[in-house]
N, C-alpha and C positions, 0 to 999 in steps of 0.2 A: 625729557628723554625716556623716563619711566613710562609715561603715557604712550609714547610711540612704540616702545618695546611691548607693552601689554596689548596694544592694537594689532601689532604684527603677529603675536602669538595667537590671539583670538581669531585673526583672519586665517592663519595657517590651520588651526583646529577645525574651523568651519569648512574650509576648502577640503581638508582631508576627509571629513565626515561625509560631505556630499559626493566626493569622488569614490569613497568606499561603497556607498549605497548604489551609485551608478555602476560600479564594477560588478556588484552582485547581479544586477539586471543584465549586464553584458554577458556574464557567464551563462545565465539562464537562456538569454536569447541565442547565444552561440550553440547551446545544447540543442535547442529545437531546430535551428537552421542546419546543424550538422546531422540531424537524425531524420530529415525529411521536409522540414519547413513548417512554419506555424499554420499555414492554410491547410496543409495535409493533416496535421494533427487535429485541427478543429473539425475536420470532416469525419473523424472516426466515430462511428455509432455503436460499435461493439467489438469485443475481443473474445476469441475462443482459443484457449491454450491447452494443448495435449502434452503432458509431461510425465516424467517418472521421478519419484522420490526415493532416494536411497535411505532405507531405514535399517540400520544394523546389517548392511550387506544385502538386504532384500530390496529389490526394486518394485515399487508399488505404483501402478499407473493411476494418474489423476487427470481430470479434465476441469478446467476453470473457465467459466463463462461470465463475462461482465458486460453489461449494456449501459448505454448513456442514460437510459430511463432510470437507472438505479438497480434494476433487477440483476441478480447474480447468483451463482451457485458453484460449489465444488463437488464433483462426483469422484469418489474413490472406489477403484475396483479392487476388491480384496476377497480372496477365497470364493471366487465365483459369484460374488454379490456386488451390486452397485450401491454404495452408501453415500447419501447426499449430506453435505455439511455446509453451513453458512449460506443457506438459501434465503433470498429476500425477493418477495414478489411485488415490492413497492410499498407495502404496509406491514407485512408480517415477516419476522426473521425467525427461521427455524432450522433445526438440524436433526439428524437421525441418531438416536441413542445406540451406541455400539453394543450394549448389553441386551436391550430389549428389542432392538431393531424397529422401534416405534418413533414416529416423528414427534418432536417436542418443540414448543414455541419458546422463544427467549423472553426474559422479563422486559418490562417497559423501559428500564434504564439502559440495558444493553442494546435494545432496539433503537432508542433515541441516539445513542452514541454512534451506532452503525450508520444511521441516516446521515450523520454529519460527514462520514467518510465517503458518501456517494459523490461529493464534490471533487474527490480526488481523481475521478475518471476523466480522461484516460491517463492523466498525469497530474500530480498535486501542484506542480509548478505552472501548468498551462492556465493562462489568464488568472494567476493567483490573486491579483489585486481585486478583481471582480468578485472573488469568493470571500473577500474580507481577510485573506491571509497576509502575513508580513514575512519578509526575508531579511537576513542580515549576514553579510560576509564577515566571518570571524578570523580571517587570515588563512594560514595553511597548516595542515597536519598530515603526518605520514600514515598511510594505510597500506599494509602489505608491501612495504618497500617503495611506495609511490607517494611523493609529496603532493597532496591534493588541496584544492580549494575547499574550505569548510564553510558550508552555508547553513544557517539556522532558519528553519521554517516553523512558523507559529500558525497553527490552524485554529478553528473554532474551539472553545473550551469543551472539555468532557465533563460529564456528571458522574461522579463516583460516590456511592453511598449518600446520594442527595446533595453533595457539595460539588461546586464547579472547580475544576482544576485545569491548569494550562496544558495544552497539547502541543508539545514541542518535539521536533525531530531535527537531527543533524545529518546533512547529506555531504558526501565527499565526492567532488568532481575531479576527474582526470584533467590535468592542466594542458594536455596535448589535444585531446579530442572533445573536451568539455562535456563528457557524459558522466552520470553518477556511477561510481563503482562501489559505494558503500552507504549504509544508512544506519544510524543509531537512534533508538527511541526508548524512553523509560516505560517499563511495563507497569500499568496502573492497577491491574486486577489479578486475582488468582494466586497460586502458590509462588510464582516468580515475581510478585509485586515488589517494586523497588529496584529490581535488576534492570539491565539494559539489553533490549533486543537488538541484535546485530544482523543485518542482511547485506550480502555482497552481490554485485552484479558484474557479469562478464560475458564474453562471446557475443557481442552485438552483431546481429545479422539483419539483412533487409527483408522486409515483408511488405510487398506492394508499395514500395517507396518509403516506408517507415523503418528505421533501425531500432530494434528491440533486443534486450538481453535474452540470450537463450540458455544461460547458465547462472544459477543463483545458489547461495547457501543461506540458511536461516537458522538462527539459534540464539543462545545467550552469550553476550560478550565475554570472552575469556574462557568459554567452555566448548569451543568448536561449534560447528553448524551441521545442518542436515542439507546435503546437496540436492538440488532440484534441476533436472535437465529437460529443457523444452525439446520436444520432437517436432512439433508443428504449432504455428500460431496463425490463426485465421482472423482477418479483419472483416468487420460488419457481417457476422454470421446471421443466418435466419434461424430463430429459435421459437418454438411454440410456447406461448404464455403458460400453457398448462404445466410445463416442466418446472415452473417456479411455485406453483400453488401448493399450499399446505394440504397434505392428504388426510382428509377427515375420515375417522373410523366409521366403518359401516356397522349397521345394527348387529350383523353376524359376528363381526370382529369383537365388538363390545361384549357380546354374549359369551364368546369363547374366553375372553379375558376374565370375566366374572367367574366362570366355571373353574378356571385355573386357580383363581384366588381361593375358591371354596375347596 
């Protein structure tokens, strides 16, 4: 009798585990089907997003370009200047220093971690198994008054100060439309290290057959967020490769810089 009881319990646990994993995949599949279909998502070669970031009541225009090749950049329009941040040309990651207005290359570790995230285009969950990612349904959790499906996503490990660390995110899917409305991820570097980054997604709109969020907030969990409003999203934009290239200093610029130091 004890043997039969043990067998039934083990069978129930095994069945529940397999059903749970299958349910995670069902949620992800529903997400892609409800937002345009897997075939349409796989045909995306690039995204160009024109948005405004609300920074202390001031609206700052930004333009984000991401390509399937891995090339991407963010252009911030501020005080009549266009400042490039997070620019990747396929090999080099660089940004413009806000103080000096000079382009600066990122260190090798930051660049290597950035290259890992290229696989997330156009969505981290798209063909996630082929990327070596894993997912797990953790049940339900309430986000902004909505009880959501909570899915754990494990990407390739990050390298922090020479040591490998797990890269784990938690996504919260709306149970009605099966779209992500929130994401939590531990911050691994910088002053906010150890805190949780929180992003919310809303106002899904159709762009050439694909539904994408036009409203986001990004910040630290429990501290509020910075609203980002999309004004336009373009699929498969044509972008000149020169836009991503690191701007090497000319001999004249180097001369001027040396004179200023002296």
